[in-house]
N, C-alpha and C positions, 0 to 999 in steps of 0.2 A: 395380144396379151396371152401369156401361157396359162393353162389351167392349173389348178392346185396339184393334180396328179402328175402333170408334165414337169412341174417344178420339183415335186418329190422325186421323180425319176432322175432328174438332173443332179440334185444334191444328195439324195440318199437312195440310190437305185435298189439296194437290197430291201428297203422298206416298201418301195413301190411294187417290187416283184412280189413281196409278201401280201400286199393288199390285193393285187390282181389274182394271186393264188387263192386267197380267201373268197373273193368274189366267185371264182370258178367253182370252188368247193360248195358254196351256197346254191349256185344256180345250175351246176352241171353234175355234181357227184350223185350217184344213184342212192346213196344213203341219206341224202338231205333233200328229198322231194316230197315230204309230207305236205308241205305248203306249195301249191302251184306257183309257178314263176310269176304269173299275172299278179297274184296277191303279194308276192315278195316285192315286186316293183311298186305296187300301191303303198305297201308299208314303207318302202324307201322314200317315196314322195312325202308321206306324212312325217316320217322321222326327220328328214332333212328340213322340212318346213318348221317343225317344232323346235329343232335345234337352231333355227335362224340362219341357215346357210342358203342364200340365194343361188349361188353357183351350183350347189348339189341339188337343190329343188328343181331348177330348170333342167339339169342334166337328167334327173330321174323322170321328169315330165316328158322330155324328148324321147327317152328310152321307151316310156309307156306308149306314146303315140306311134313310134316305130314298130312296136309290137301289136298295134291294133287296139289298144285300150282306149275306150271312148272318152271324149271330153267330159261327159257326165260322170263317169267313174272317177276320173282324175279330180274333178271338182269336189266330188263327195269325199275323196281321200283328204283333200286339202281342208274341207270343212270339219272332218274328224280331227285333224291336227289342230285346227283353230279351237275347237271345243276342248281338246285335251290341254292345250296351252292355257286356256281360261281356267280350267280346273286346277292346274298346278299353281296359278297365281292365287286362286282362292285358298289353296292349302298353304302356300307361302305366307299369305297375309293372316292366317288363322291366329298365330301367336300375337301379332300386332293388334288384331281386333280383340282378342282375349284381354290383353293389357289395357286397351282403351275402355273396355267394358267395366273395368274396376276403378278407373280414374274418374274423379269428379269433373264435371264440365267447368272450365275456367270462364271467368267473366271478363 
C-alpha cells in the first residue's frame, strides 16, 4: 500500500514537491531553527495524533525513534495530544451544556 505522500507525488507531483520543500524549510533552513528539531518532531507527533491521522502519527514516531528520541518522550507527547483533544471536546460541548443548563429536566 502506498503512503499518502507517495500517492500525492503520483497524482499531484507539484504539491508533493511543495510539501517536501516546506518540510525542508522547517527543519533545515537556518532562519527557522528557534525550535530544536527534536521538539518539532514531538510537536509533529502530537499534531498528527490530535488530527486523528494514524499514518502520520506512526510516521512521526518512527522519525522520532530514528533521531534517538526516547519512548518516554514520545509517550509524553502523545499524552499531551490526548489531553488537548479532551480539552477541545470540552470546548466543543460548552454550548450544548449551556443549552442543557437552561432546559427543564423532562419526565
